[in-house]
C-alpha positions as CSV (number, residue, x, y, z in Angstrom):
1,M,5.9,14.8,4.6
2,S,8.6,15.3,7.3
3,V,10.5,12.4,8.7
4,A,12.1,11.9,12.2
5,P,14.6,9.0,12.4
6,A,13.8,6.4,14.1
7,S,-8.9,-10.1,12.3
8,R,-7.9,-12.0,9.5
9,D,-4.3,-13.0,9.8
10,A,-2.3,-15.0,7.3
11,T,0.2,-17.6,8.4
12,P,3.7,-16.4,7.2
13,T,5.2,-18.6,4.6
14,G,7.8,-16.4,2.9
15,P,11.4,-15.5,3.8
16,E,11.4,-13.7,7.1
17,Y,13.6,-10.6,7.9
18,E,15.8,-11.5,10.9
19,G,18.0,-8.3,11.1
20,P,17.7,-5.2,13.3
21,T,14.5,-3.2,13.3
22,T,13.5,0.3,14.1
23,V,10.4,2.5,14.4
24,S,10.4,5.7,12.3
25,T,8.2,8.7,13.0
26,F,6.6,10.5,10.2
27,T,4.6,13.8,10.2
28,I,2.2,13.7,7.3
29,A,-0.6,16.3,6.7
30,G,-0.3,17.4,10.4
31,R,-0.6,13.8,11.8
32,T,2.1,11.7,13.4
33,I,2.5,8.1,12.2
34,R,5.0,5.6,13.6
35,L,6.3,2.9,11.3
36,A,8.1,-0.3,12.2
37,R,10.6,-1.3,9.6
38,P,13.7,-3.3,8.9
39,V,17.0,-1.4,9.4
40,E,18.9,-3.5,6.8
41,P,16.4,-4.7,4.2
42,D,19.1,-5.5,1.8
43,R,20.1,-8.5,3.9
44,L,17.0,-10.2,2.4
45,L,18.7,-10.1,-1.0
46,D,21.2,-12.7,0.2
47,D,18.6,-15.1,1.6
48,P,18.6,-18.4,-0.3
49,A,14.8,-18.6,0.1
50,V,14.5,-15.3,-1.7
51,H,16.7,-16.5,-4.5
52,D,14.6,-19.7,-4.8
53,W,11.3,-17.7,-4.8
54,N,12.8,-15.3,-7.5
55,R,13.6,-18.2,-9.7
56,R,10.1,-19.6,-9.4
57,D,8.1,-16.4,-9.6
58,D,10.3,-13.5,-10.2
59,Y,9.8,-12.4,-6.6
60,M,11.7,-9.6,-4.9
61,P,11.3,-8.6,-1.2
62,Y,10.2,-5.1,-2.1
63,W,7.9,-5.0,1.0
64,A,11.0,-4.3,3.2
65,Y,11.7,-0.9,1.7
66,L,9.8,2.3,2.2
67,W,9.2,3.6,-1.3
68,P,8.5,7.3,-2.2
69,G,4.9,6.4,-3.4
70,A,4.0,5.4,0.2
71,G,4.5,8.9,1.5
72,M,2.6,10.3,-1.5
73,L,-0.3,7.9,-0.8
74,A,-0.4,8.7,2.9
75,E,-0.6,12.4,2.1
76,A,-3.5,11.7,-0.4
77,V,-5.4,9.6,2.1
78,L,-5.2,12.1,4.9
79,S,-6.0,15.1,2.7
80,R,-8.8,13.6,0.6
81,W,-10.5,11.4,3.2
82,G,-9.8,13.5,6.3
83,G,-13.3,14.9,6.3
84,V,-15.1,11.6,5.6
85,A,-16.9,9.8,8.4
86,P,-15.4,6.3,8.2
87,G,-18.3,4.4,9.7
88,E,-17.7,0.8,9.1
89,D,-16.1,1.2,5.7
90,E,-13.1,-1.1,5.4
91,V,-10.1,0.1,3.3
92,L,-8.1,-2.5,1.4
93,E,-4.4,-1.7,0.8
94,L,-3.0,-3.5,-2.2
95,G,0.6,-4.5,-2.1
96,C,0.8,-3.0,1.3
97,G,4.5,-3.7,2.2
98,L,5.1,-1.8,5.4
99,G,1.6,-0.3,5.2
100,L,2.1,3.4,5.6
101,G,-1.0,4.2,3.4
102,G,-3.1,1.8,5.4
103,L,-1.9,3.3,8.7
104,A,-2.8,6.8,7.4
105,A,-6.4,5.4,6.9
106,M,-6.4,3.9,10.4
107,A,-5.3,7.3,11.8
108,L,-8.6,8.6,10.3
109,G,-10.6,5.9,12.0
110,F,-11.1,3.5,9.1
111,R,-10.8,-0.3,9.4
112,V,-8.0,-1.5,7.1
113,R,-7.3,-4.8,5.4
114,F,-3.6,-4.9,4.7
115,S,-2.9,-7.2,1.8
116,D,0.3,-8.4,0.2
117,Y,1.7,-11.3,-1.9
118,D,4.5,-11.7,0.7
119,P,3.4,-12.1,4.4
120,A,6.8,-11.3,5.7
121,A,5.7,-7.7,6.3
122,F,2.7,-8.6,8.4
123,G,4.6,-8.7,11.7
124,F,5.8,-5.1,11.1
125,I,2.3,-4.0,10.4
126,R,1.1,-5.5,13.7
127,R,3.8,-3.7,15.5
128,S,3.1,-0.4,13.7
129,V,-0.6,-0.7,14.6
130,A,0.4,-1.2,18.3
131,E,3.0,1.6,18.2
132,N,0.4,4.1,17.0
133,G,-2.2,3.0,19.6
134,F,-4.7,2.0,16.9
135,P,-7.2,-0.7,17.9
136,A,-5.9,-4.1,16.9
137,D,-9.3,-5.3,15.8
138,R,-9.5,-2.4,13.2
139,A,-6.6,-4.0,11.3
140,A,-6.7,-7.3,9.3
141,L,-4.2,-9.0,7.2
142,M,-4.7,-10.9,3.9
143,L,-2.5,-12.8,1.5
144,L,-3.4,-11.6,-2.0
145,D,-2.2,-12.7,-5.4
146,W,-3.3,-10.2,-7.9
147,R,-3.5,-13.1,-10.5
148,E,-6.2,-14.7,-8.5
149,P,-8.2,-12.0,-6.6
150,P,-11.0,-13.2,-4.3
151,S,-14.7,-12.2,-4.8
152,E,-14.7,-9.7,-1.9
153,R,-15.4,-6.1,-2.7
154,F,-14.3,-3.0,-0.8
155,P,-15.7,0.6,-0.8
156,R,-12.3,2.0,-0.6
157,I,-8.9,0.7,-2.0
158,V,-5.4,2.3,-1.7
159,A,-2.1,1.4,-3.2
160,A,1.3,2.9,-3.6
161,D,4.2,2.0,-6.0
162,V,2.3,-0.9,-7.6
163,L,2.8,0.2,-11.2
164,Y,6.6,0.0,-11.3
165,E,6.6,-2.6,-14.2
166,K,4.5,-2.5,-17.4
167,R,3.4,-6.1,-16.8
168,L,1.8,-5.2,-13.5
169,V,-0.4,-2.4,-14.9
170,P,-3.2,-4.7,-16.3
171,L,-3.0,-6.8,-13.1
172,V,-3.7,-3.8,-10.9
173,A,-6.5,-2.7,-13.2
174,D,-8.0,-6.2,-13.0
175,V,-7.9,-6.3,-9.2
176,L,-9.5,-2.9,-9.0
177,A,-12.2,-3.9,-11.5
178,K,-13.0,-7.0,-9.4
179,M,-12.5,-5.7,-5.9
180,L,-13.8,-2.2,-5.9
181,A,-17.4,-2.0,-4.8
182,P,-20.0,-0.1,-6.8
183,G,-19.8,3.5,-5.8
184,G,-16.4,2.8,-4.5
185,E,-13.2,4.9,-4.7
186,A,-9.5,4.0,-5.0
187,L,-6.4,6.1,-4.6
188,I,-3.3,4.8,-6.4
189,A,-0.1,6.7,-5.8
190,T,3.0,6.4,-8.0
191,P,6.2,8.4,-8.4
192,Y,6.7,9.3,-12.1
193,R,7.2,6.0,-14.1
194,V,6.8,5.4,-17.7
195,S,5.3,2.0,-17.0
196,A,2.4,3.8,-15.1
197,E,1.3,5.9,-18.1
198,T,-1.0,3.2,-19.6
199,F,-2.9,2.7,-16.3
200,P,-5.8,5.1,-17.1
201,E,-6.5,3.4,-20.4
202,E,-6.2,-0.1,-18.8
203,A,-8.6,0.9,-16.0
204,A,-11.1,2.6,-18.3
205,G,-11.1,-0.6,-20.5
206,R,-12.5,-2.4,-17.5
207,G,-15.4,0.1,-16.9
208,L,-13.6,2.2,-14.3
209,I,-13.4,6.0,-14.2
210,V,-9.9,7.4,-13.7
211,E,-8.8,10.9,-12.7
212,S,-5.1,11.8,-12.7
213,E,-3.6,14.5,-10.6
214,A,0.0,15.6,-10.4
215,A,1.5,15.1,-6.9
216,W,4.8,15.1,-5.1
217,T,6.4,14.1,-1.8
218,L,9.7,14.3,0.0
219,D,11.7,11.1,0.2
220,E,13.7,10.3,3.2
221,A,16.7,12.1,1.9
222,G,14.6,15.2,1.6
223,E,14.5,15.2,-2.1
224,R,11.3,16.3,-3.8
225,R,9.8,13.4,-5.8
226,P,7.1,14.2,-8.5
227,G,4.4,11.7,-9.2
228,T,0.7,11.0,-9.8
229,I,-2.4,10.3,-7.7
230,Y,-4.8,8.2,-9.7
231,R,-8.4,8.5,-8.3
232,V,-10.4,5.4,-9.6
233,V,-14.2,5.3,-9.2
234,R,-16.7,2.6,-10.0
235,E,-20.2,3.9,-10.8
236,G,-23.1,2.6,-9.1
237,G,-24.0,2.2,-5.4
């Protein structure tokens, strides 16, 4: 990944970012993707609403940062699904944050449902969709609490950096078990984290098939970051 500097909508209810914004341009697997993002995401850490939400539900505004796993996921989506005819398949991105993985899927022609626990990122995703010239009706937004997943199922699911704490691993496995359609495929990208090591076992215990593949990406400082792509499959179809 090389970096150049800079319809189902949910009603925002979380702390909104009110600082300066920018649009960064990424070249990933030969494709150019433009990403709208906050310039000063740390200012959210001083927001009283963030402090209150953290006390109530251990919340942090992680959506505002571009994590290394996002680039890793975008590369996996473009390289693995680049030869797939998207048809009417809808891709669900879990914990989308700024949505780089979902935007990569849109670049291939997929419809994408961007989902997150915090809707504050959704305005940035709308802007990114427009910046890339993607059809607005091919993107949808959904509030999603992994503790209470809906009954909808998707043929393709993607996620990046969602296994950063051990307590989240069974939640992610549960969501995939409930929301991945029979015959479906998910791509989960994570930089190396000890917390992620139990994911294959947790997913297998819920009837899913997991393949692990070593991966790497370059972060925005140009540092090589090792990680893993988990390919998760539900049999059937």
